C-alpha positions in Angstrom: -9.0 60.1 -70.5 -6.3 57.8 -71.8 -2.9 57.5 -70.1 0.1 55.6 -71.4 3.8 56.0 -71.6 5.4 57.9 -74.4 7.7 55.3 -75.9 11.0 56.4 -77.3 11.1 59.9 -75.7 14.7 60.7 -74.5 14.7 64.5 -74.6 12.4 67.2 -73.2 11.7 68.6 -76.7 10.4 65.2 -77.8 8.1 65.0 -74.8 6.8 68.5 -75.6 6.1 67.6 -79.2 4.3 64.4 -78.1 2.1 66.3 -75.7 1.3 69.0 -78.3 0.2 66.3 -80.7 -2.8 65.6 -78.3 -4.5 68.6 -79.9 -4.2 67.3 -83.5 -7.4 66.3 -85.0 -7.6 63.9 -88.0 -10.4 63.7 -90.5 -11.8 60.2 -91.4 -9.5 59.9 -94.5 -6.4 60.7 -92.6 -7.3 58.3 -89.8 -8.0 55.5 -92.3 -4.7 56.1 -94.0 -2.8 55.8 -90.7 -4.8 52.7 -89.6 -4.5 50.8 -92.9 -1.1 49.1 -92.2 -2.5 47.7 -89.0 -5.6 45.9 -90.4 -5.7 42.2 -89.6 -4.5 40.1 -92.4 -3.9 36.4 -92.9 -0.4 35.5 -91.6 2.1 34.7 -94.3 4.4 31.7 -94.3 7.8 32.6 -93.0 11.0 30.8 -92.0 10.8 32.8 -88.8 7.5 31.1 -87.9 8.1 27.4 -87.6 5.2 25.5 -89.2 3.7 28.6 -90.7 3.6 26.8 -94.1 1.3 24.2 -92.7 -1.8 26.2 -93.8 -4.1 28.8 -92.4 -4.5 28.8 -88.6 -6.9 30.7 -86.4 -5.8 33.3 -83.9 -7.4 32.7 -80.5 -7.0 36.1 -78.9 -4.7 38.7 -77.6 -2.1 36.1 -76.6 -1.8 35.2 -80.3 -1.8 31.5 -79.6 -2.4 29.3 -82.6 -4.7 26.2 -82.6 -4.8 23.2 -84.9 -4.8 23.8 -88.7 -8.1 24.7 -90.2 -9.9 21.5 -91.4 -9.4 20.9 -95.1 -5.9 22.4 -95.2 -2.6 20.5 -95.5 -1.2 19.5 -92.1 2.5 19.6 -91.1 2.7 15.8 -91.2 1.7 15.6 -94.9 4.4 18.0 -96.1 
């Protein structure tokens, strides 16, 4: 059994719809289609991520902390 809050529900009808969705079964193709946008990808450089253009970095875990640039890639001090 999995329990979690239903985020965004503000009306009883929305709650009923969410509960009814528990009985929906997806085939493998449908599940893959829905999961595709959430696949892990290499982070892209962005002005919102300071230092993101310094090169690829490794994600350490659920906290999404970043460690030193991967060896062989440009460092922030060389840019």
